[in-house]
Structures are given as structure tokens and as C-alpha cells.
C-alpha positions in Angstrom: 123.3 126.3 102.3 123.4 122.8 100.2 119.9 121.3 100.2 121.5 117.5 100.4 123.3 118.5 103.4 124.0 115.2 105.6 125.9 114.2 108.3 127.6 110.5 108.6 127.9 108.6 111.7 131.3 106.3 110.6 133.9 106.3 108.1 135.4 102.7 108.1 135.9 100.3 104.8 132.4 100.2 103.3 131.6 104.0 103.8 134.7 105.4 102.5 134.4 103.0 99.4 131.0 103.1 98.6 129.0 105.9 100.6 130.7 109.3 100.7 131.6 108.8 97.1 127.8 108.3 96.1 127.2 111.2 98.3 129.3 113.4 95.9 127.9 111.8 92.9 124.2 112.7 94.1 125.0 116.3 94.6 125.4 116.1 98.3 127.3 118.2 100.7 128.6 116.9 104.1 128.1 119.3 107.3 130.1 117.0 109.9 131.1 113.6 110.7 131.5 111.6 114.0 133.9 108.5 115.0 135.6 107.5 117.8 137.8 110.0 116.9 137.6 113.4 116.5 141.2 113.7 114.4 139.5 110.5 112.3 136.4 112.5 111.3 138.5 115.6 110.4 140.9 113.7 108.1 137.6 112.1 106.6 136.2 115.5 105.8 139.5 116.6 104.4 139.7 113.5 102.5 136.3 114.3 100.7 136.6 117.7 99.8 134.8 119.4 103.0 137.6 120.8 105.1 134.6 123.5 106.8 132.5 120.6 108.2 132.5 119.8 112.3 134.7 116.8 113.3 133.5 115.0 116.2 134.2 111.8 118.2 130.6 111.5 119.5 127.5 111.0 117.6 125.8 112.4 120.5 127.9 115.7 120.8 127.4 116.2 116.3 123.2 115.3 116.7 123.0 118.0 120.0 124.9 120.5 118.1 123.7 119.9 114.4 121.2 121.3 112.9 121.0 118.9 109.8 118.0 116.8 109.0 119.7 114.0 108.0 122.0 111.7 109.0 123.4 108.4 107.5 124.6 105.9 109.7 127.5 103.8 108.2 128.6 101.5 110.9 129.2 97.8 111.4 127.8 95.0 113.6 125.1 95.7 116.5 126.0 99.4 117.2 123.8 100.6 114.7 120.4 100.2 116.2 121.2 102.5 119.4 122.8 104.9 117.1 119.5 104.9 114.9 117.3 105.2 117.4 119.1 108.3 118.6 119.1 110.0 115.2 115.2 109.3 115.1 114.8 110.5 118.5 116.6 113.5 117.7 113.9 114.0 114.8 116.2 113.3 111.7 115.8 111.3 109.0 117.7 108.4 108.6 120.1 106.5 106.0 121.2 103.2 107.4 123.3 100.1 106.7 121.6 96.7 106.9 120.7 94.9 109.8 118.4 97.7 111.0 117.3 95.4 113.7 118.7 91.6 114.4 115.2 90.1 114.3 111.3 91.3 113.6 110.8 92.7 116.9 114.1 94.9 117.1 113.3 96.4 113.5 109.5 97.0 114.9 110.8 98.8 117.8 113.3 101.4 116.1 110.8 101.9 113.1 108.4 103.0 116.2 111.0 105.6 117.3 110.6 107.4 113.9 108.9 111.1 113.8 106.6 112.9 111.9 107.5 113.4 108.3 111.1 112.3 109.0 112.3 109.2 106.6 114.2 105.9 107.9 115.4 104.2 105.0 117.7 100.8 105.0 120.4 100.9 102.6 119.2 97.8 100.6 121.7 98.6 97.4 120.2 95.7 95.3 117.0 97.2 95.0 118.6 100.7 93.1 120.8 97.9 90.6 120.2 98.9 87.6 120.1 95.6 85.9 117.6 94.9 88.9 115.2 97.7 88.5 114.5 97.0 85.0 114.2 93.4 86.0 111.4 94.7 88.3 110.4 97.0 85.7 110.0 93.7 83.1 108.0 91.8 85.7 105.7 95.0 86.6 104.6 95.9 83.1 103.8 92.5 82.2 106.3 92.1 79.5 106.7 88.1 79.3 103.0 87.7 81.0 103.0 86.5 84.6 106.5 85.2 86.8 106.0 81.7 87.3 109.8 81.1 89.1 112.4 82.6 90.4 115.9 81.0 90.8 119.1 83.1 92.2 122.5 82.3 93.3 125.3 84.4 95.3 128.5 82.8 96.3 131.2 85.1 98.8 133.9 84.2 101.1 132.5 86.7 104.4 134.1 84.0 106.7 136.1 87.0 108.0 132.7 88.3 109.7 130.5 85.6 109.6 131.2 82.9 111.7 127.3 81.8 112.2 124.3 81.3 110.2 122.9 84.3 111.5 126.2 86.2 111.1 126.1 85.5 107.5 121.7 85.6 107.1 121.7 89.3 108.8 125.0 90.4 107.2 124.8 88.8 103.9 121.8 86.6 102.7 119.5 89.4 103.7 120.2 91.0 100.4 118.9 88.6 98.5 116.0 88.0 100.4 115.0 91.7 99.8 115.6 91.6 96.1 113.4 88.7 96.0 111.1 90.4 98.2 111.2 93.2 96.1 111.0 91.2 92.5 108.0 88.7 93.5 106.3 89.7 96.4 106.6 88.4 100.1 106.8 85.2 101.0 104.6 82.7 102.3 106.5 79.4 103.4 110.2 78.9 103.2 112.9 75.8 104.0 115.9 75.3 103.5 119.6 73.3 104.3 123.0 73.8 105.0 126.4 71.9 104.2 129.7 72.3 106.2 133.1 71.8 106.5 135.6 74.9 105.5 132.4 77.4 104.8 128.6 76.5 104.4 126.4 76.1 101.4 122.8 77.3 101.7 120.3 76.2 99.6 116.0 77.5 99.9 113.3 76.9 98.6 110.3 79.6 98.4 106.7 80.1 98.0 105.1 83.4 97.0 101.7 84.4 98.1 101.5 85.0 94.4 101.8 81.1 93.9 105.2 81.4 92.0 108.2 79.6 93.8 111.7 79.9 94.4 115.0 78.8 94.9 118.4 80.8 96.4 121.8 78.8 96.7 124.1 81.0 99.0 127.8 80.3 99.4 129.9 81.4 102.4 133.1 79.8 101.2 136.7 81.0 100.7 136.4 79.1 96.9 134.6 82.5 96.3 137.2 85.1 96.7 135.3 86.2 93.5 132.2 86.8 94.6 129.1 86.3 91.7 125.4 86.5 91.5 122.6 85.6 89.3 119.2 85.8 89.2 116.6 84.7 86.4 112.7 85.0 86.6 110.5 82.5 84.2 107.3 84.1 82.9 104.4 82.4 81.0 106.1 84.1 77.8 110.1 83.5 78.3 112.3 84.8 81.3 114.6 87.6 82.1 117.7 87.0 83.3 120.7 89.3 85.2 124.0 88.1 86.1 126.9 90.2 88.1 125.3 92.7 88.3 126.5 94.1 84.4 124.2 92.0 82.1 120.3 91.7 81.7 118.8 89.5 79.4 115.6 89.3 78.1 114.3 86.5 76.5 110.5 86.4 74.2 109.3 82.9 73.6 107.6 82.8 70.3 104.0 80.9 69.4 105.5 79.8 65.9 106.1 76.1 65.7 109.0 77.0 63.7 110.8 80.0 65.7 113.7 79.1 64.0 112.0 80.2 60.5 111.5 83.5 61.5 112.7 86.6 63.9 109.9 86.0 66.4 111.7 84.3 68.8 114.8 86.2 70.3 116.6 87.5 73.1 117.5 91.4 74.4 120.6 91.9 76.0 122.0 94.9 78.0 125.0 95.7 79.4 126.1 99.1 80.9 127.4 101.9 78.8 129.7 103.3 80.6 133.7 102.9 80.1 136.9 102.7 82.2 137.1 106.3 81.7 134.0 106.4 83.7 136.4 104.8 87.1 134.8 104.3 90.0 131.5 106.1 89.1 130.6 102.8 86.9 130.7 100.8 90.1 129.2 102.7 92.3 125.7 102.9 90.1 126.1 99.2 88.8 126.1 97.9 92.6 123.4 100.3 93.5 125.3 102.6 96.4 124.7 105.9 94.1 121.1 105.2 93.3 120.5 104.2 97.2 121.6 107.8 98.3 120.4 109.6 95.2 116.6 107.6 96.1 117.2 109.0 100.1 118.2 112.5 98.9 114.8 112.8 96.9 112.7 111.1 99.6 113.8 113.5 102.4 113.1 116.6 100.0 109.4 115.3 98.4 108.3 113.8 101.8 107.6 110.6 100.3 108.5 107.2 102.3 111.5 105.5 100.5 111.1 102.0 98.8 113.2 100.3 101.3 111.7 101.6 104.2 111.9 101.1 107.9 108.5 99.9 107.9 109.4 97.5 105.0 112.3 96.6 106.7 110.4 94.9 109.2 108.8 91.8 106.7 112.7 91.2 105.4 114.1 91.0 109.2 111.2 88.5 109.7 111.7 86.6 106.6 115.8 86.2 107.9 114.2 84.9 110.9 112.3 82.2 109.0 114.9 81.1 107.0 116.7 80.6 110.4 114.5 78.6 111.6 113.9 76.7 108.6 117.2 75.7 109.2 117.4 74.6 112.7 114.2 72.7 112.5 
């Protein structure tokens, strides 16, 4: 038996595009798939090279019959919390797409269902993207001195599935609020404003417990069918900036009164080494999907709490609620 055996609930677009291939990259083996249609579950198993896997039309039946200790819940909308609760009650370790709970209280209730040494991990893939992991490492090591501020922006057209501010914050903005917590620490104060029209634009300001400040600009408009993202942290001795997940620039300032006269000041630029021949593997690693699946398997094997655990997710859900309250206030 493959030590990285896993059962999966869901076979939608996101699951097919990102999670199934990431499981293959991590050396995983899909033991069973559950969707609302057993025939579709069978097609999914065969499509990804697991013809001996079991197909189910109801996830409850899968939980009752499968001895596999790990389940990935890759479903959309408000069905996930109930499915995750059932998986945890069945004694499984669970990897689940965000949001895990539409608010702090629901997130807390779901985490309380976790049993023993089983793991509960929320798939905040931004934390596993190489550019953000290197950015975090730079801050943790103090390579440029202490962080003073952060500016971040994300623009996308999510109007097809985000009809309200709450939809957008728990389906999209939650990734960036979670990422800023990861990079800068906990947020003590948040304020927010927005503009309407055909879509929504949001501007948030944040004050962190460390004393650093930040701004987050978010767009949900048809102007941004080509999504883009950018994060820049200003430190005491320079800055480090990530753009569109494939560029990281570290700038070290110089104490010299004439930095142009020597090489004491300059930039270090990182870009991914994988070329076109890497196919979709490049995208899965750069966006963090392959990294999050690998992390889940390793945490289950070692009995360690994941970086994006259910417990940590409670704080991200709380921050989403605080941002929404600031918009309404």
C-alpha cells in the first residue's frame, strides 16, 4: 500500500486542474473518489491513472467503507463544513479548500471536531508559493532588518461567483488576509472602504501587533480578467517585493553617502528556473498547489500540525469578519 494514500471528495474544475495533478507530483495514490455521481467518480479515477480506486456517489458511504486515514475535501460553496465535520468524526486527517467556516465561530466549531493526532489543514496555497516562502524566510532571518510596512494588491474578475462583499472576502480576499498574517504577524486594527459600479474596489489599511502598518488593495472587476498580484515589504535596510508569483526582488540599501560610486547597494532578482518543457508542473509549484499537498502528506506522516492548520484558520476567519465589519461601519 502506498504510504501517501488519500481519498477525495470532489472532482470539479479546481480539483481537476490543480489538486489531482498535485497529488501525483507528491507521490500520492488516490484510493477512492466521492462525488454526487458514482459514474463521474469512476471517470475521475481512470482519468488520473487510478483504475483500481473505488468510486462512490455519496461521501458518507466512502467514509464508512474506506480505511484510508486521509481525505481531501475539494468542494465549493457551503457544503464543505458539514463534509469536513463528518470526515473528522470518522477519525480522518483532512485537507480542505478554504473557507473552512464562514466566520470565526463556525471555524472554531469545526476545529473542535478534530480527533487525537489527526491533522486538519486548510488549503491556503499562497503560503506554499516559493516567492512568498522566500519572502517570509527573508523577514524571519532579518536579512534587511525589521519589517516596517507592507503594501499588497490583487486584481481579478470574480463576479461570476462573488455577488456580495461577503462572497468576495471569504472566497478571494481571505487568501491575501491570510498571507499578510503569515508574513507580518497578527493584525490589531483594520479599516476598509470600497467603491461600486460594475464590480467592486476595496482599500484596506492594517496595523499589526508588531507596530508595522500595511495596505491591501483588492479589485473584483471585469477589467481584470487577467489577474495580477503584488506584495512589497519595506524593512529598515531595504525592501523585498514579489510580483505575480514568478519574480522576487530583494533590494539592500547602502549606508554609503555615494551608493552610485560602489556596489554596496543593489538588487537580487529571483525568477523560476523551470522552462516551458516543465508543462503544468511549473504552474502548480509556483502557485503553491503542489507545495500545499506535499506539506499535508509530510505533516500526516510526522504527526505535526500543518502551517495552515484548522486552529490557525480561526484567526484568518476572524480577520475576514473584522474587515467586513469595517466596510459596513
